[in-house]
C-alpha positions, 0 to 999 in steps of 0.5 A: 575981958579984964586986964589980966585977960588982955595982958595974957592975950598981949603975951601970945600976940608977942610970942607970935611975932617973936617966933614967926614974922610969916605967920604974924603977917598973915594974922594982922590981916585978919579982921580985928576980932579974929587976931588975939584968939589966933595968937593965943592959939599959936602961942599955945602950940609954940610953947609945946613944940619948944619943950619937945625941940629946945629944952635939951638941958631938962626933962622933957617928957616931965615938962610936956606932961606937966604943961598937958596937965596945967593946960586942962586945969586951966581950961576947967578952972578958967584961969592960970598963972601962966599967961600963955596958957590963960589966953589959950583957955580963954580962947577954948572956953569962949569959942568952944574948941573940941578937947580932942583937938587939943589932946591930938595935938599934945600927943604928936608932940609927946611922939616927938619925944620918941619916935624917930621915923614913922610908918604911913599910919603914924605919920598920918596920926602925927600930921594931924595932931601936929598941923591939921588940928591947928587949922581946925582950931583957928576955923572954929574961931572963924565960925565961932556960931556957924557950925554948918560953915565950920563942918563944910571947911573941915576938909580943906583946913585939914589939907591947908595944915597937911601941906604946911606941915609937910613943907616944914618936914622938907625945909628942915630935913637937914636940921631934924635928921642931923640934930634930933635924928628925926625923919618924918616921911614914911618908906623913905630911906635918907641914904637914897633920897633922890630927886624922883623921891623928892617929886613923889613927896612933892606931888603929894603936897601939891595935891594937898595945896589944890584941896586946901584952895578950895576952901580958902576960896570960901572962907568968910571974908573977914578971914580969908586974906589972912589965910591967903597970905600964909597959903601964898607964902608957903606956896612960894617956899614950896616952889623954891624947894621944888627947884632945888635938887635933892642933895641941896635940900640937906644943906640949908634951911629954906626961907622967903625974904622979908622983902619978898614977904611984904611984896606978897602981902601988898600985892594980895591986899590990893587984889583983896581990896579990888574983890579979885580974892 
């Protein structure tokens, strides 16, 4: 890689660290060859998410349309003056990431501009595009030259992304609904969001976690610890939400303290070194 490639990837790394301490923590525990590519993927999805969630003083539809066009132009030409897109095109081209995954992601982002509620079909499509495909992009990096290994882990990788996204929906339910008018879970009336309804959602998430965990055990050792850190963080967050009543879920955004995050990291690293995970 030349200096511009390295600089662009470093900007994606900085973007990841600025926006997500928990995800950055997991990436740092991947073996070194995986880190910059995963940062590049996160930087790309982070910018798209910012467009639809925070750029309120601008025409988001135009910005997202331009972002999509610029993304595929960068991939085709193998260069971009936008460092985030330059680092992303490098990953796409070097690791042969399926362009259909990128389209599905951007389609879900576009959905956020118009759709405020979902039915079962649109919910599944949205979760696939907004979360599952991101897991599949990362999996392609982990199994760059191993198509059989990649295919064997597609289902658990999708389930892990699905679990993470559903927890995000629960964690951000107050801001999504009150600030953006969005509610993702289909067939649920927020005017009657009871503990029983919440438990139904949680049962579904628990199943996702169980199916995802089967795949984490099979990941190559070079990527397993980093993914396990993210998995454990979200599992702890999930358990915290489960202990909270439905009415209080609307009152705050849930998080795990930095002290707790570092404690989890330390305990997992020790178990990893001992060959227990």
